[in-house]
C-alpha positions, 0 to 999 in steps of 0.5 A, a space after each residue: 166575820 164575828 165570833 158567835 156569842 152564846 147566851 150564857 157568855 154574852 153578858 160577860 162579853 158585853 160587860 167589857 164594853 160598858 167602860 169603853 165610852 168610845 163604843 156605842 153599847 147599843 150597837 155592840 148588843 145589837 151585833 151580839 144578838 145578831 150573832 146568835 141568829 145568823 147562820 154565817 156571821 158574814 157582815 154582808 148578811 146584816 140588814 144594817 151597817 155597823 160602825 167600823 169601830 164596833 165591828 173591829 171590836 167584835 171581830 178577829 182577824 187572822 193575826 189575832 186568831 189563835 185557831 179553833 182549838 185554842 180559842 174559847 169560842 173556837 167550837 162556835 166560830 163562823 170563820 172556823 166553820 167556813 175553814 172546815 167547809 173549805 178544807 172539805 171542798 174541791 173549789 173554794 171561793 173567797 175575796 182577794 183580800 182574804 187571799 192576801 191575808 192567806 199569803 201574808 200569814 204564810 198560808 195559814 188561812 186557806 186549805 192547800 191548793 194547786 191552782 188559784 184564779 184571781 178575778 179583778 186582777 187589776 186590784 191585786 197590787 193594792 190588795 197585796 199592799 194592804 194585806 202585807 203591811 200593818 195597821 196600828 190603832 188605839 182600838 187594838 190596845 183596848 181589845 187586848 186589855 179586855 182579853 187580858 182583864 178576863 184572865 190576869 188579875 192585875 189592874 195596873 197592867 190592864 190600865 197601862 195597856 189602855 193608857 198606851 192606846 190613848 197615848 198612841 192615839 194622841 201622838 198619831 193625831 198630830 200626823 193625820 193625813 200625812 206620810 211619815 218620812 225619816 226618823 219618827 218624831 220623839 212623841 210618836 217614837 216614845 209612844 210606840 216604844 212605851 207601848 211595845 214595852 208594856 205589851 211585852 210585859 203583858 206577854 210575860 204575865 200571860 205566859 206565867 199563867 198555869 195552863 192546867 187550871 182549866 180548859 177555858 183559861 188555857 184557851 183565853 190565854 192562847 187567844 190573848 197571847 196571839 193578839 199580844 204577839 201580833 201587836 208587839 210585832 207590829 209595834 216593832 215594825 212601825 218603829 223601824 220602817 224599811 226603805 222598801 215600805 211607806 208609813 202614813 197616818 189616816 182617819 180622824 181623832 177618834 179612829 186614827 190609824 198608822 199604816 205601813 205597806 210595801 211600795 213594791 209588791 212584786 217581791 212579796 208575790 214572787 216568794 209567796 205565790 208565783 213560786 208556789 202556785 199556778 195562777 190564772 189572773 182575769 180582768 176586763 181591764 188589765 192596765 198597762 204595766 201590771 205584770 211588772 208591778 206584781 212581780 211577773 217577769 217577761 217569759 214567765 206568763 202567757 197573755 190571752 185576750 178572749 174579747 167580749 160577748 157584747 156589741 158595744 157599738 150597737 148597745 152603748 153610747 159614750 157621751 163626753 161633756 166637752 163643753 163643761 168648765 175645767 173640773 178644777 174651776 169653781 163653775 164645774 159643780 153647778 155645770 155638772 148638776 145641770 148635766 146630771 139633771 137633764 140626763 137623769 130626766 131623759 133616762 127616766 131615773 135608771 141612773 148610777 151616778 159615780 163620783 170621785 169624792 164624798 164632797 162631790 156626791 153630797 153636793 150633787 145630792 143637795 142640788 138635785 133632790 129638789 129638782 128630780 122626781 125620781 127616788 134618789 138612793 145614797 151609798 150610805 143609806 143601807 149595806 151595799 148588797 141591800 142598796 144594790 137590790 133596792 136599786 135593781 128592783 125599782 127601775 125609776 130609782 137613781 143611785 149616787 155613790 163613790 169609789 166603792 161602787 165603781 167596780 163589782 156592781 152588776 145590775 143587768 136589765 131595765 133598772 140601769 140605762 145611764 152611768 154618769 162619771 163626774 171626773 177622770 179618777 186620777 189619784 190624789 197627789 198626796 196619797 202616801 203609797 202612790 206618792 212613794 211609787 211616783 218617787 220611784 218612777 221619777 219622770 215616768 210617774 204619770 205614765 207608770 202610776 197615775 194614768 194606768 190607775 185612772 184609765 182602769 178605774 174609769 173603764 171599770 166604772 163605764 163597765 157597770 152599764 152593759 151587763 148582758 146582751 140586752 142592755 143598752 144605755 149611755 155612759 156620760 163622762 162629765 170631765 171635758 178633759 176626756 175630749 180635749 186633753 191631747 196628752 192622754 185622752 186616747 190612752 183612756 178612750 182605747 181602754 174603754 169598751 168600744 162604744 159609739 162616741 158623741 160630744 152632743 148632749 142632745 144626742 145622748 138624751 135622744 138615745 136615752 129616751 128612745 130606749 125600749 125598757 119593758 119590765 120583762 127586758 131582763 
């Protein structure tokens, strides 16, 4: 959520962005105007998609928020309004990421509660890793410099903050896409050490401000102190990364990020959740070994399989393109495009095409736009809720998307008869957090780390098809390894819904063409 900006304060808030050439001022002003009109401040309510840098500059996370009483926007803050409503409610619904931040903050985000129900529990391990770690960007220094400039008359102090952000960005750029192992190189270590010294100097300057000057000054001081303290803590954490954590750098030269996350979240959850709160974890795809990975010891939990309300064998067909080339070959892309064209034509549009990479998605789009008469939507065309709405309301439309759409998409009815999946979604071998987990698992790495993740994600993708008892259609996996690899194919197939199976594309096309899809079927 973003803080609400009242008219008399809006220009003052925007003036701080004029000097920041890294942020498009027009987007900032557009967001500020929206903040005066929206009832929720929720990013999902936007009719357009702001850049991550602009949203990060205008939004405040729990590590920087000083609370309603100490913030100059506390009376108008959307997050505080939501928090007040939650405190008065019997049932509170939040996403798992926010709940992870609640645990990481020591319980300071959400009201006290006795029971928590965690849906999509297969994502819990990754969510807690993300929310229990830290992220350092140059933008955090820029944001702190703005907050300090508003109440401290010391241009050199502010300039030093901005300079530390620039130096950190330069030092991190040398490591983009890499895991940081062992002692940090002198340039990065020096940038972090200098930044920490300068932030501590800022904290001293802020503490010296007279709180009695005005309520507004006191509030701005507290907000800046909270942000500075959080940044100082994260700088210290980045300088000395314990063996239980992994550090890496991702992004590009304009938005590079240093991340540190725990390798094993079990200890975090034992202390912050399992020992304090009764929890119910639900998912249609609980991967093998999940309890151990999230810190649930044998005998401390119960498992229950409640089955499915759907008749998958009657409603769905699983087609595996066994005759396609190996996904690692140069011929694979062209062959998958031929398969997609034929299947989409047989389905009359009505297709959710899922890809394991942006490259594969855009290659398919470039190849199929001239050949497919049906409208093609791409995941970056609109904010996700609006994109799904448009796809759901036009049955002839196809939607091409990557990993963010493999889960949590619910489109029952005639708009979706075909889900295609380009490859078995094995994680990248160089993904730093998983790489560290593989090292811990040693010889069992594929069985413990890679296969459960690929199996769960493939099952989630396939699960986008049948969302009601009336739905029917085809899940097409274009990776021939699902039909040919004896090492793991049955592990994956057993995790999928129990659909009828075929390797014959003609059978899949007949199934699609025979579907009765009247407009009122939903």
